[in-house]
N, C-alpha and C positions, 0 to 999 in steps of 0.2 A: 504494499499500500504505499509506505514511504517512497519506494522507487517510483511508483506512478505519479506521485505528486511532484517529485524531482523532474521527471519528465515534462510534466505539464507546465512547470515553472520555467524550465530551460527553453522550451519551445515558444513562449509567448511572444518573444521579441525576435523570432527567426523571421526572414523576409517573407516567406508565404503568410505567416501569421500577422504580420505588422499592419497590413491594410484593414484586416477584420478587426483588429484591436481598436485601431482609430475611428473605424466606424461604429463600433460597439460602444467606445467612450463618448463619441458624439451623441448618438441616440440616448444614452444614459442622462448626459447633461441637459439635452432638450427636454426630456421628462422630468427632471429635477426642477428645472426652471418653471415648465408650466404647473407642476404641482405647488411650487412655492408661491407662485401668482394667485393660484386657484385659492390656497389656504389663506394667503394675505387678505384677499378680497372678501372671503367669507367671513374671517374675523373681524375686519374692518366694519363690514355690514352689521354684524351683531352688536360691536361696540357703538356705532352711530344710532341704529335704531332702537337700541336697548336703551341708550340715554334719553331719546325722546320719550320712549314709553314709560320709563321711571319717573321723568319729571313731570308726565301728565298724571301719573298715578300719586306722586308725592307731592307736587305742588312747585311753583316757581321758586319758593325759597331753597329749594334743593339744587338749584341750577349750578352753582359754583362747586359744591361737592361732586356733583354728577359729571361736571366737565373734567375734573381731576381724576375721578375714576376711570372715566372714558380714556384719558390719556395714559394712565396706568395700563389699561388693557391693551391700548395700541401697542405700547412697548413691548408687553408680555406676548403678544401677538407675534411681533417681529422674532423674539428669541423662539417662540413656538414653531414658527416656519423653518428657522434652521434646524431646530432639534427634530421636527417632524422629517424634514428632509433626510437626516441622518438615520433616524429611526426606520425610515421606510426604504432604505436602501436594499435589503434583502428582496423586498416586494418588486422594486424597481429593476434589479439586476435579474430577477426571474423573468420579467416581461422581455426584456432586452434580449436574454439568452435565447428565447423562442425564434426570434428573428435570425440568428447565425448559428443555429444548431448544426445544420449541414456543411456549411463553410469551414467550421472549426473542425468538425469529425472529419471530413475529407482530408484535410491537410495532416491531421494525426494519423489516419489509416494509411495514407500515402506514404508517409516518413517511416512510421515504425512497423506497419503490417502490409508491405508490398505484396507478398506472396498470397495474402488471403482475399477472398470475396469482399468487395467493397459494400458498404451498406447503401441502402435505397433512401434517396432523399424523402423525408417527410412531407406531406402536403401542407401547404403554407398555413391554410386555415386551421389545420389540425395542431401544428406546433404553436401557433400563436394562441389558440384557445387553451392549451395545456400551460402556457405562460400567464394567461389571464387568470385561470383557475387558481394556480400557485399563489399569484400575487394577491388575489383576493382573500385566499385561506391564511397567508401570512399577516395580512393587516387583521383579520378576525382574531387570530390567535394572539397577536401583539396587543391587541386593545383588551382582551380578556386578561393578560398577563401584566397590564399596565398599572393598575392598584398596587401590584406586589411589589413595584419599584420601591416603594416607600417603607417596605418591611425588611429592613437590613440588606438591602440589595438583592433579595430573593428574586425580584422581577427580571434583572439583569441576566441571571443564570438561567431563568425560564426562557428569556429571549434568546440566548445563545444556544440552548438545547432545542428549542423550536426551529431556530434557523437551520441547525445541523439535519434535524428531521425533514424539514420541508424542501430545502435546497438539494439534499442528497436524494430525496425521493425524486424531484423534478428532473434534475440533471441525469440520474441513472436511467429513469424511463425514457427520456429524449434520446439518449445514447442506444438503450436497448431496442426501441421501436424502429431504428434503420435496419435491423436484422429480424424483428419478431413483430406479430401483431401486438396491438395495445393490449389486449388482455395477457397474451403471454409476457409481455413486458412488466405488467404490474404483477403477475404471479411470480415471475423470477425475481422482482423487488421484495415481494413478501417472504420469498424463501430465503432471503440472503439478507434479511431485515437488520440483523445486528452489524454485518459487515459494511452494509451501506450507510447505515446510521453513523458508524465510526468514520467511514469516508467523508460524511457530510461533515463532521467536526472540523475536517480540514477546510472545507469550503466556508463553514461559519466563521472560523479564524481569519480566513482571508478577507471577508466581507465586513469583519470588525475593524479593519485598518483604513483609517480615513484616506481618501485620494486614491490609494491603491486598489481599493474595494470597487472602483469603476471598471477594473479589468476583471471582475468575478465572473462574467459570462465566459471568458475565454479560458480561464484557469479551471472554473468548475467543469465546463463540457469537455475539455482535453482530459481532465483528470478521469471522469466517469468514463470515457471512451476506453481508456486503459483498464479501468475496473471492470467494465462489462466484458472486455476481452479475456480477463482472468478468469472471472467467474463463469464464463462460458464453458471452460475447459478445453481439451484437445479439439482441434479442428479437423475434420476428415478429409477436407480438401488438401491438407498438409501431411496427414498420416499415410494416405494411399500411395502418393509418389513415392515416400520413402519405402514402402513395402515392395513397390514395384521394382525398385533399383537392387534389392537383396537378391 
């Protein structure tokens, strides 16, 4: 597993992967900006209309106090946008990965497994749907764990473990579905749940590093291509020629 992670890291800046890396980072940054603007507009709307509603409820004498409260909420909203963008990086990178799954997998397979049958490209709609489902599930799990952040940091541990499970699950299934039906890919993931979760810890650690985590889709997909190959066991197309030479 460590060898697979090292191979994925070493290949990230190789010439064939570099173009994919920059496109992946660009898309991630666009999504982060759109998300940040959306959150900022939403929170500002709540602050503005909340002030008007409370002033109508409490009376004009509360105008100055409500203005100060609105100002404080606006500043907090700015920090919240920054925190939210970092907090949602696993969800963002999950969605980004679905756009580049085949590009990354083809480079890895061509360099490390040239003698094996290449995988079949996933239908674009199917890959994006898997990315959207994982991103939404990530948000739901994180929101459920958010209250626990204030309990001795338990929430941060839950975030990390949830990211390991969710990201390991998505990247492995995307890699496996290039060779198997979606049902078979999910069954293989369940049969190797402990191994894939452990592999997911590597991806969760990667996505926890600021700035570097923009490259998570490249690392995660390359890593899981190697993991799928190893969990698949001996390949008949490689064994048969060896037998024929004896």
